[in-house]
N, C-alpha and C positions, 0 to 999 in steps of 0.2 A: 845444904844437902839435897832438899827439896827443890831448890831453883836449878840445881844441876839435873836432876832426874826429869824436871819439867823440859829443860833444854834437849836433854838426849830424846824425849818422847817427840818434842817437836821435829827434831832432825830426822828421826825414823818416819814420821809421817810425810816429810817432805820428799824424803828418799823413795818412799813407796808409790808417790804420785797421788793423784786424786782418786776417790773411790770408783768402782765400776758403774757406770750408769745402769740403772733399772732397765731390764728390757720391757719394751711395750708389749701389751697383749697379743698384738698383730705379729710380733717378732718371735712368739713361743712356738715351739715345734706342735703340730697338730697332728691328729690321728691320720692315718692313710686312708684313701679312698676304698670302700667296701670292696672294689673291683676295677681291675685295669681296663676291663671292657666294660661299655655300657651295657645296662640291661634294661630293655623295654619293659615298661609298666603296662600291663594288660589290665583289662576291665575286671574288676573284683567286686563280689557282693558284700554289703554291710551285713556283719553277722552279729547276733545278740550275745550277751554276756552268758547266757545259758549253753550257747555254742561254742565260746571260745573263752570262758571266763576262768576255767581250770584246765590243768593238763588232762585230766580225766575226762571234762567235757568235749575237748579238742579231739581227743581219740574216739569218743563216740560220735562225734559228727563226721569223723572221717568214715568210720563204717557205715553211717547213714545215707551219706551222700554219694558213694560210690556204688551201693547196693539197690537193687530193683529188677522188675521182670523184663522179660524180652521186650524189646522195642520201646521201652521207657527212655526217653531222652534224660540224659544225666546234665545236671544244671553245673556247668563247667565254671561258671564265676564263683559259685559257693564253694565248689572244690579248690579252685585257685586261691580263694580267700582263708583258706586254712593254713596256707604255706607262706613263710615270708619270701620276699621278693628274690633274696639270694639263697633260697632253699635249693638243697640237693637231695637226690635219691640213689639208692644202689641196690641191686639185687644180687644174692649170694645163692647159688644154686649148684646143682650138679649134673653134668651131662652124662648120660649112660655110656658113652665110650670116651670122652675126653676128660671126665673127671670134674673136680670142683672148678668154679671160675666165679668172679664178680663182674658186674657191669655198672659202673656209675652212670649216671644221667640228670640232665636238669628236667624241672617239672613238665615243660611243655613237650619235650620229647616223650616222657611217661605218658602223658595225657594222650598224646597223638597214637600212641600204641594201646593204650589201655582202654579208652573209652569205646571204641567200636568192640572189644571183646566184652565190655561191662553190658552194653546194650543188646547183647545176644541172650541175656538173662545171667545174673550174677549177684550172688549173696554172701558177703563176708561178715562173719559174725565173731566178735571177740569173745574169747572164753574166760579170759581173766584179765585184769589191769593191774601192774605193780609199778608204783611210781617212787622214785628217789628225787627228792627235791632240796635244793639249796637256794633259798631266795629267789632270784629271777631265772633259774635253770633248773630243767627237770629232766629226768631220764625216764621213759614209758616203756616197759616191756609188756607186749600184749599178745598172747599166742591167738591164734583164729582158727576157724574152718571156713572152707568155702564151698558152697552149693550152686546149682544152676537153677533151683527152683527153692522157693523160701521154706518148703517143706520136705524137700527133697534130701537124699543121703549127702553126706559130707565126702566130696570127693578129693578134698586137699586139705592138708593141716600146714600151718606154719607159725612163724613169730614176725611180728612188728616191732622194731625197736625205734622209737621216736626220741630225738633230741628237741626238746622244747625251750623257747625263751618268752620272757615277759618283759614287754617294752614299757611298762607303766600304766598301760590300758587294758591290754588284753596278752593273751598266749599266742604264740606261733609254732608251727612246725618248722624247724630250723634244718633238719636232716632226719630222712626216713630210710632205713634199710630193712629189707625183709627177705625171708626166704620161705619155700613152701615143698611139700613133697606129697605124691599121690597117696591116697589112702587104698585099702583093698575093694573099696566100692567102686572106684574108678574103672576097672576093666569091665564091669557089667554094663556101663554106659557106653561103651566103644563098639562101633559096629564091627561084626566079624568081616574078615577080608573076603571079599567076593572072587570066586572062582572065575578064571578067564572063559570067556564064552569059546567053546570049541567050534571050528569053521567044520560046515557039512563036508563029508568026504566025496571026493568027486568018483 
């Protein structure tokens, strides 16, 4: 009986053929490339753990790096260094006539627009920070106020939503979405429309 079972087992193994060969490591599927389009690595500053060691530090550094008085040059290399190479940004706003809209952009497009505005005098201050963290992923909510002078009135209020990731060494901003709205103090800072100069009557 045992011999019969052994014969049947041998026949079944022959029928199945040889066991499949183990795949080499090189043959195993790999993760896709981060992007189908190459992204140019630009000059970035080396930041300390006090600046990027936690999601809270990353958020505080963002406010510190973009804020400053009129004509103060912003350190673009330090600002870039807060963001991952593949980071994206989005502004959600409301047009007075067309209504709500959203505009996504990459970091360099955002900086090209924002830095000239910041260097006219710009102070963005976070009024709170709430972090939801799960291992190497963190979501940061931070409402903020915008002033043109450090001690001036808050002209805009809004909120930053940062998605941050940890690479084993430091935290990065992977995505930043934000929105803002003018406060009641804004109209007082705007110049009254000038009346057209009347031509002398002939």
